[in-house]
C-alpha positions as CSV (number, residue, x, y, z in Angstrom):
1,X,-35.9,-15.6,-46.5
2,X,-32.4,-15.7,-46.3
3,X,-31.9,-12.1,-48.0
4,X,-35.0,-11.0,-45.6
5,X,-33.2,-13.0,-42.3
6,X,-29.9,-11.1,-42.4
7,X,-31.2,-8.4,-43.1
8,X,-33.3,-7.7,-39.6
9,X,-30.1,-9.8,-38.3
10,X,-27.8,-6.9,-39.4
11,X,-30.8,-4.3,-38.2
12,X,-30.8,-6.2,-34.8
13,X,-26.7,-6.0,-34.6
14,X,-27.2,-1.8,-35.3
15,X,-30.0,-1.3,-32.5
16,X,-28.2,-3.1,-30.1
17,X,-25.3,-1.0,-30.7
18,X,-26.8,2.3,-30.9
19,X,-28.4,1.1,-27.2
20,X,-25.4,0.8,-25.7
21,X,-24.1,3.6,-23.4
22,X,-21.4,5.9,-24.4
23,X,-19.2,5.3,-21.3
24,X,-19.4,1.8,-21.8
25,X,-18.7,2.2,-25.7
26,X,-15.1,3.5,-24.3
27,X,-12.4,1.1,-23.7
28,X,-10.9,1.7,-20.1
29,X,-7.4,1.6,-21.4
30,X,-3.9,0.3,-19.2
31,X,-3.4,4.0,-18.8
32,X,-6.6,5.1,-17.5
33,X,-6.2,2.6,-14.8
34,X,-2.7,3.7,-13.8
35,X,-3.3,6.9,-13.6
36,X,-6.6,6.2,-11.5
37,X,-4.0,3.8,-9.7
38,X,-1.4,6.7,-9.1
39,X,-4.0,9.3,-8.1
40,X,-6.1,7.4,-5.0
41,X,-2.9,4.8,-4.1
42,X,-2.5,5.5,0.0
43,X,1.4,4.4,-0.4
44,X,2.2,6.6,-2.9
45,X,0.0,9.5,-0.6
46,X,2.3,8.5,2.4
47,X,5.9,7.7,0.4
48,X,5.0,11.8,-0.8
49,X,4.4,12.8,2.5
50,X,7.4,11.4,3.9
51,X,9.2,12.9,1.0
52,X,7.8,16.3,1.9
53,X,9.3,15.9,5.6
54,X,12.9,15.0,3.6
55,X,12.3,18.4,2.0
56,X,11.4,20.2,5.3
57,X,14.5,19.0,7.2
58,X,16.6,19.9,4.3
59,X,15.6,23.6,4.3
60,X,15.8,23.1,8.0
61,X,20.0,22.5,7.3
62,X,19.8,25.3,5.3
63,X,18.2,27.1,8.1
64,X,21.1,26.5,10.5
65,X,23.8,28.9,8.6
66,X,21.7,31.6,9.3
67,X,22.1,33.3,12.9
68,X,19.9,32.5,15.9
69,X,18.0,36.4,17.0
70,X,16.2,36.5,20.3
71,X,14.9,39.6,22.0
72,X,14.2,39.2,25.9
73,X,11.5,40.5,28.2
74,X,12.4,39.8,32.0
75,X,9.8,41.4,34.6
76,X,10.3,41.0,38.1
77,X,7.0,40.9,40.1
78,X,8.4,41.1,43.8
79,X,12.3,41.6,44.7
80,X,13.6,42.6,48.1
81,X,17.1,43.5,47.7
82,X,18.7,44.0,51.4
83,X,22.3,44.5,52.5
84,X,24.5,43.5,55.4
85,X,26.0,45.5,57.4
86,X,22.8,48.1,57.6
87,X,24.7,51.1,56.7
88,X,23.9,54.3,55.2
89,X,25.0,53.6,51.5
90,X,27.4,56.5,50.1
91,X,26.3,58.3,46.9
92,X,29.6,57.7,44.3
93,X,28.4,60.3,41.7
94,X,25.1,60.2,40.1
95,X,24.9,56.6,41.4
96,X,23.6,55.4,44.6
97,X,24.3,52.1,46.4
98,X,20.5,50.9,47.0
99,X,19.4,48.6,43.9
100,X,16.1,47.9,42.5
101,X,15.1,44.7,40.6
102,X,15.4,46.2,37.2
103,X,13.2,45.2,33.9
104,X,15.7,43.6,31.5
105,X,14.8,44.3,27.8
106,X,17.5,42.9,25.3
107,X,18.1,41.4,21.4
108,X,20.6,38.9,21.0
109,X,22.1,37.7,17.9
110,X,24.5,34.5,17.7
111,X,26.1,33.6,14.6
112,X,28.5,30.2,14.8
113,X,31.3,31.2,12.8
114,X,33.2,27.6,12.9
115,X,31.1,24.6,14.6
116,X,33.7,21.4,13.7
117,X,31.6,21.5,10.8
118,X,28.9,20.0,11.9
119,X,26.2,22.3,10.1
120,X,27.9,21.6,6.6
121,X,27.8,17.6,7.4
122,X,24.1,17.6,8.6
123,X,23.6,20.3,5.7
124,X,25.0,17.3,3.2
125,X,23.2,14.2,5.0
126,X,20.4,16.2,4.8
127,X,20.3,16.7,0.9
128,X,21.8,13.1,0.7
129,X,18.7,12.3,2.3
130,X,16.0,14.1,0.1
131,X,18.0,13.1,-2.8
132,X,17.0,9.3,-1.8
133,X,13.7,10.4,-0.8
134,X,13.0,11.0,-4.4
135,X,14.4,8.2,-5.9
136,X,12.3,5.8,-3.2
137,X,9.3,8.2,-4.2
138,X,10.1,7.3,-7.9
139,X,10.4,3.3,-7.0
140,X,6.9,3.7,-5.0
141,X,5.4,4.6,-8.5
142,X,7.1,2.3,-10.3
143,X,5.7,-0.4,-8.0
144,X,1.6,1.2,-8.0
145,X,2.4,1.1,-11.3
146,X,3.5,-2.7,-12.0
147,X,0.8,-3.4,-9.4
148,X,-2.1,-2.0,-11.2
149,X,-1.0,-3.5,-14.8
150,X,-0.3,-6.9,-13.3
151,X,-4.0,-6.6,-11.9
152,X,-4.9,-5.3,-15.3
153,X,-3.6,-8.5,-17.0
154,X,-5.4,-11.0,-14.4
155,X,-8.6,-9.7,-15.3
156,X,-7.9,-10.4,-18.6
157,X,-6.3,-13.6,-17.9
158,X,-9.5,-14.7,-16.1
159,X,-12.0,-13.7,-18.5
160,X,-10.2,-15.8,-21.4
161,X,-10.3,-18.7,-18.9
162,X,-13.5,-18.5,-18.2
163,X,-14.7,-18.3,-21.9
164,X,-12.7,-21.2,-22.0
165,X,-14.1,-23.2,-19.6
166,X,-17.6,-21.7,-21.0
167,X,-16.9,-23.7,-23.6
168,X,-15.6,-26.7,-22.6
169,X,-18.9,-27.1,-20.6
170,X,-21.1,-26.2,-23.6
171,X,-19.1,-29.1,-25.5
172,X,-19.2,-31.4,-22.2
173,X,-23.2,-30.8,-22.4
174,X,-23.3,-31.4,-25.8
175,X,-21.6,-34.8,-25.8
176,X,-23.6,-35.8,-23.0
177,X,-27.1,-34.7,-24.5
178,X,-26.1,-36.8,-27.8
179,X,-24.8,-39.6,-25.8
180,X,-28.7,-39.5,-23.8
181,X,-30.1,-39.8,-27.4
182,X,-27.2,-42.9,-28.1
183,X,-28.6,-44.7,-24.9
184,X,-32.0,-44.5,-26.1
185,X,-31.3,-46.0,-29.3
186,X,-29.0,-48.9,-27.2
187,X,-25.9,-47.4,-29.0
188,X,-24.3,-46.3,-25.7
189,X,-24.5,-47.9,-22.2
190,X,-25.4,-46.4,-18.6
191,X,-21.2,-46.5,-17.9
192,X,-21.2,-44.3,-21.0
193,X,-23.9,-42.2,-19.3
194,X,-23.1,-41.5,-16.1
195,X,-19.4,-40.9,-18.0
196,X,-20.6,-38.1,-19.4
197,X,-23.0,-36.6,-16.6
198,X,-19.9,-36.5,-14.3
199,X,-17.7,-34.8,-16.6
200,X,-20.3,-32.1,-16.9
201,X,-20.6,-32.0,-13.3
202,X,-16.8,-31.5,-13.6
203,X,-17.0,-28.8,-16.1
204,X,-19.7,-27.3,-13.9
205,X,-17.4,-26.9,-11.2
206,X,-14.1,-25.4,-13.2
207,X,-16.5,-23.3,-14.6
208,X,-17.6,-22.1,-11.1
209,X,-14.1,-21.5,-10.2
210,X,-13.0,-19.4,-13.1
211,X,-15.6,-17.7,-12.1
212,X,-14.6,-16.6,-8.6
213,X,-11.0,-16.3,-9.7
214,X,-12.2,-13.6,-12.3
215,X,-14.4,-12.0,-9.6
216,X,-11.1,-11.9,-7.3
217,X,-9.3,-10.3,-9.7
218,X,-12.0,-7.8,-10.2
219,X,-12.5,-7.0,-7.1
220,X,-8.5,-6.6,-7.0
221,X,-8.1,-4.3,-10.1
222,X,-10.7,-2.0,-8.3
223,X,-9.0,-1.6,-5.3
224,X,-6.0,0.0,-6.8
225,X,-8.0,2.0,-9.3
226,X,-11.3,3.0,-7.8
227,X,-12.6,1.9,-10.6
228,X,-14.7,-1.2,-12.2
229,X,-13.0,-2.7,-15.1
230,X,-14.9,-2.6,-18.0
231,X,-14.1,-3.2,-21.8
232,X,-10.3,-3.6,-21.1
233,X,-8.0,-4.5,-24.6
234,X,-5.1,-5.9,-23.9
235,X,-2.1,-3.2,-23.2
236,X,1.5,-3.0,-24.7
237,X,4.1,-4.4,-22.9
238,X,7.6,-3.1,-22.8
239,X,9.3,-4.9,-26.1
240,X,12.6,-3.0,-25.9
241,X,14.3,-4.5,-22.8
242,X,18.6,-5.2,-23.8
243,X,18.6,-9.0,-25.8
244,X,21.5,-10.2,-23.0
245,X,21.2,-11.0,-19.0
246,X,24.6,-8.7,-18.8
247,X,22.7,-6.0,-20.8
248,X,19.2,-6.3,-18.6
249,X,21.8,-6.5,-15.4
250,X,23.7,-3.0,-17.0
251,X,21.0,-1.5,-17.3
252,X,19.4,-2.1,-13.7
253,X,22.5,-1.0,-12.2
254,X,22.9,2.7,-13.4
255,X,18.5,2.9,-13.9
256,X,17.1,1.4,-10.7
257,X,15.7,3.8,-8.2
258,X,16.4,1.8,-5.1
259,X,19.9,0.7,-5.9
260,X,20.6,4.3,-5.8
261,X,18.8,5.8,-3.0
262,X,20.6,2.6,-1.1
263,X,23.9,4.2,-1.7
264,X,22.3,7.6,-1.5
265,X,21.6,6.1,2.4
266,X,25.1,5.0,2.9
267,X,26.3,8.7,2.2
268,X,24.3,10.0,4.5
269,X,25.4,7.9,7.1
270,X,28.8,9.3,6.5
271,X,28.0,12.3,6.4
272,X,26.4,11.7,10.2
273,X,29.7,9.8,11.0
274,X,31.7,13.3,10.1
275,X,29.5,15.6,11.6
276,X,29.7,13.6,14.9
277,X,33.1,14.3,15.2
278,X,32.4,18.2,16.0
279,X,32.0,16.7,19.5
280,X,35.9,17.2,19.6
281,X,36.5,20.4,17.7
282,X,36.7,24.1,18.6
283,X,33.6,26.1,18.2
284,X,33.6,29.8,17.0
285,X,30.6,32.1,17.5
286,X,30.1,35.9,17.0
287,X,27.6,37.2,19.4
288,X,26.2,40.9,19.4
289,X,23.7,42.0,22.3
290,X,22.2,45.2,23.3
291,X,20.4,45.0,26.2
292,X,19.0,47.9,28.7
293,X,17.9,47.8,32.7
294,X,14.9,49.8,33.4
295,X,14.7,51.4,36.8
296,X,18.2,50.3,38.4
297,X,18.5,52.8,40.8
298,X,16.8,55.8,42.5
299,X,19.2,57.8,40.2
300,X,20.0,55.9,37.4
301,X,16.9,55.0,35.5
302,X,18.3,53.1,32.4
303,X,21.4,50.8,31.8
304,X,22.1,50.1,28.2
305,X,25.0,47.6,27.6
306,X,25.9,47.2,23.3
307,X,28.5,44.2,23.2
308,X,29.6,42.5,20.6
309,X,32.5,39.6,21.0
310,X,33.8,36.3,19.8
311,X,33.4,33.4,21.5
312,X,35.4,30.6,21.4
313,X,35.0,27.1,22.9
314,X,37.6,24.6,23.0
315,X,36.2,21.0,24.6
316,X,38.0,19.2,27.2
317,X,36.1,16.3,27.9
318,X,32.2,15.4,26.9
319,X,30.8,12.7,28.5
320,X,29.1,10.4,25.9
321,X,31.2,11.9,22.6
322,X,33.8,9.3,21.4
323,X,30.5,6.4,21.8
324,X,28.5,8.7,20.0
325,X,31.1,9.1,17.3
326,X,31.7,5.2,16.7
327,X,28.2,4.6,16.8
328,X,28.0,7.0,14.0
329,X,31.2,5.7,12.4
330,X,29.7,1.7,12.1
331,X,26.5,2.8,11.2
332,X,28.0,4.4,8.1
333,X,29.7,0.9,7.7
334,X,26.5,-0.6,8.2
335,X,25.1,1.3,5.7
336,X,27.8,0.7,2.8
337,X,27.6,-3.1,3.3
338,X,23.7,-3.0,3.2
339,X,23.8,-0.4,-0.2
340,X,26.2,-3.6,-1.5
341,X,24.1,-5.8,-0.6
342,X,21.3,-4.3,-2.1
343,X,23.2,-4.2,-5.0
344,X,24.0,-7.1,-5.4
345,X,21.2,-8.7,-4.8
346,X,18.7,-6.6,-7.0
347,X,21.3,-7.4,-9.9
348,X,20.8,-11.1,-9.6
349,X,17.0,-10.7,-9.3
350,X,17.1,-9.1,-12.6
351,X,19.5,-12.0,-14.0
352,X,16.9,-14.3,-12.6
353,X,14.0,-12.7,-14.0
354,X,15.4,-12.0,-17.5
355,X,16.2,-15.8,-17.8
356,X,12.8,-16.8,-16.3
357,X,11.0,-14.5,-18.8
358,X,12.7,-16.1,-21.4
359,X,12.1,-19.6,-20.4
360,X,8.2,-18.3,-19.8
361,X,8.4,-17.0,-23.6
362,X,9.3,-20.2,-25.0
363,X,7.2,-22.5,-22.6
364,X,4.4,-20.3,-23.7
365,X,5.1,-20.9,-27.7
366,X,5.2,-24.7,-26.9
367,X,1.8,-24.5,-25.8
368,X,0.2,-22.5,-28.2
369,X,1.7,-25.3,-30.5
370,X,0.1,-27.3,-28.6
371,X,-3.6,-26.2,-28.4
372,X,-3.1,-25.9,-32.5
373,X,-2.2,-29.8,-32.5
374,X,-5.1,-30.6,-30.0
375,X,-7.6,-28.1,-32.2
376,X,-6.1,-30.4,-35.4
377,X,-6.8,-33.4,-33.7
378,X,-10.5,-32.3,-32.5
379,X,-11.2,-32.2,-36.6
380,X,-10.1,-35.4,-37.1
381,X,-11.7,-36.9,-34.2
382,X,-15.0,-35.8,-35.4
383,X,-15.2,-37.7,-37.9
384,X,-13.5,-40.9,-36.6
385,X,-16.4,-40.7,-33.5
386,X,-18.9,-40.3,-36.4
387,X,-17.4,-43.7,-37.9
388,X,-18.0,-45.3,-34.5
389,X,-13.8,-45.8,-33.8
390,X,-13.8,-43.3,-31.3
391,X,-15.7,-44.2,-27.7
392,X,-17.6,-41.4,-25.3
393,X,-14.7,-41.4,-23.3
394,X,-12.1,-40.2,-25.8
395,X,-14.2,-37.7,-27.0
396,X,-14.6,-36.4,-22.9
397,X,-10.7,-36.6,-22.7
398,X,-9.7,-34.9,-26.0
399,X,-12.1,-31.3,-25.0
400,X,-11.2,-31.8,-21.4
401,X,-7.7,-32.0,-22.3
402,X,-7.8,-29.3,-25.5
403,X,-9.5,-27.1,-22.4
404,X,-6.8,-27.4,-20.0
405,X,-4.5,-26.8,-22.6
406,X,-6.0,-23.7,-23.2
407,X,-6.3,-22.5,-19.5
408,X,-2.9,-23.5,-19.2
409,X,-1.9,-21.4,-22.2
410,X,-3.6,-18.1,-20.7
411,X,-1.6,-18.9,-17.2
412,X,1.4,-18.9,-19.1
413,X,0.8,-16.5,-21.1
414,X,0.0,-13.7,-17.8
415,X,3.0,-15.0,-16.1
416,X,5.1,-13.9,-18.9
417,X,3.5,-10.4,-19.4
418,X,3.7,-9.9,-15.9
419,X,7.2,-11.1,-15.6
420,X,8.0,-8.6,-18.9
421,X,6.4,-5.7,-16.9
422,X,8.5,-6.6,-13.8
423,X,12.1,-6.1,-15.9
424,X,11.1,-2.6,-17.0
425,X,9.9,-2.2,-13.2
426,X,13.1,-2.7,-12.4
427,X,14.9,-0.4,-14.6
428,X,12.7,2.6,-14.0
429,X,10.8,2.0,-17.3
430,X,6.7,2.1,-15.9
431,X,6.5,5.6,-14.8
432,X,6.8,9.3,-16.2
433,X,8.1,12.0,-14.2
434,X,5.6,13.4,-11.4
435,X,2.8,15.2,-12.4
436,X,3.4,14.2,-16.3
437,X,0.0,14.3,-18.3
438,X,-1.9,10.5,-17.8
439,X,-1.1,10.1,-21.8
440,X,2.6,9.3,-21.1
441,X,2.7,7.7,-17.5
442,X,4.1,4.5,-18.7
443,X,7.1,6.3,-20.5
444,X,10.9,5.8,-18.7
445,X,11.8,8.3,-16.1
446,X,14.7,10.3,-17.7
447,X,17.4,9.9,-14.7
448,X,18.4,12.7,-12.8
449,X,21.6,14.0,-13.3
450,X,24.7,12.6,-12.2
451,X,25.5,15.2,-9.5
452,X,22.2,13.9,-7.2
453,X,22.5,10.1,-8.0
454,X,26.1,10.3,-7.0
455,X,28.1,6.9,-8.2
456,X,24.6,4.9,-8.3
457,X,23.7,6.5,-11.7
458,X,26.5,8.0,-13.6
459,X,26.2,6.3,-16.2
460,X,22.5,6.1,-16.6
461,X,21.0,6.5,-20.2
462,X,19.1,9.8,-20.8
463,X,16.9,8.1,-24.0
464,X,13.5,7.8,-23.1
465,X,11.7,4.1,-23.2
466,X,8.8,3.0,-25.7
467,X,5.3,3.3,-24.6
468,X,3.3,0.8,-24.0
469,X,0.9,-0.8,-26.4
470,X,-2.2,1.6,-26.8
471,X,-0.5,4.7,-25.1
472,X,-0.5,6.8,-27.7
473,X,3.4,8.2,-27.0
474,X,5.4,9.1,-29.8
475,X,7.8,7.1,-30.7
476,X,11.6,6.9,-30.0
477,X,14.9,6.1,-30.7
478,X,14.7,2.2,-31.6
479,X,16.4,0.0,-28.7
480,X,17.5,-4.3,-28.6
481,X,13.8,-5.9,-28.6
482,X,13.7,-8.6,-25.9
483,X,11.9,-11.3,-27.9
484,X,13.2,-15.1,-27.6
485,X,11.0,-16.9,-30.2
486,X,9.1,-16.1,-33.3
487,X,6.1,-17.8,-32.5
488,X,6.2,-15.7,-29.5
489,X,6.5,-12.7,-32.1
490,X,3.7,-13.8,-34.4
491,X,1.4,-13.8,-31.3
492,X,1.8,-10.1,-30.2
């Protein structure tokens, strides 16, 4: 009979596996969810549209160096010319004094030779802002990937918490049923029965709360990815960050796209201040015009004027020019101070996050050790309870304490993993180059060349960071690993 029962159980498992649809059996990885989030993010689409505008502004700044060409056509609809005094005009050569309102057709071209470096500074401004926009786009991609990864691990956290609450409810229901039987045998009091039933209600309430939290996290994940979370395996988290806070802060200083973007914006404001000085400098233009006047007089039907000239303008007084220069200069100083504050705030946040990540990892190690001790206590507690050395209250308390410890460990584990993702995002290590394949979404972005990033990313490393767990990306050159305890390494 046991052999037949085991055979039937194996057959039932095989049939259950075959009954699962192919789509449901396939695991939904973090890489797939991140690719879907990048494709469907409205924030990222808006950022791309903003960057398209910056690129168009750059093309417009380049076009400013080209000459201005215009075609002019002037056709009078009604014109009357009078002379005073009224006298018969003499004829001079082939011309006669009576004039008409001629039709004017012409082609003009104007090429600025010198404009006080206004076009050059405008081009440098547009170029720098376009470079800054590309870095901001990378930063937004980092944020989308970070939000998706945090939502992903939140679903895993709430799923495990719900499982712990379910186990707690089942265990307390078993204790309550056992207490009812003891009461029937006069081995338990009504107080024990009431207490056990109250703990069942408490466990049911906690399970309902855990179910609501799981529903909320699933909805948040669906909002980001436009897909329902199904069969989600634990992801590989960044584990090749520097060991020390100073090394990590230096990595953030050289690789964080927001720091580089703010410094480029300050540089662009400096070019705008230089462009404003052009109002006080002379301007030299090369002009070419070819204008034909048709129907000029009764004798001369057409006059064609072809002229090439150099026109120089020296401004003596332009209202509002000095205040505009002062305003642009003040804005440049403001952007410079803001860039310095941005760098200081980002580096300080990086150091704080690094320290919290270490403390959270140690806290999780202690919680895991506590759960291990509580489970050992539960095994000994069963013997003591059967021998009559423990009461119903003791059993309910130890069961509730174990469940709360498991939930606390899951919360801290989620916090630790979220902090690891935030550390990687601050160092631009959660993203692949725009347009890369989904399997490489979680590789680091190779920083742009130093000429594009100016001072901010001049010393940025060019090696790639490792992919996250489960990404299938090839291995890279080993770098220091962020691990704060041996217990944490054992639980990875």
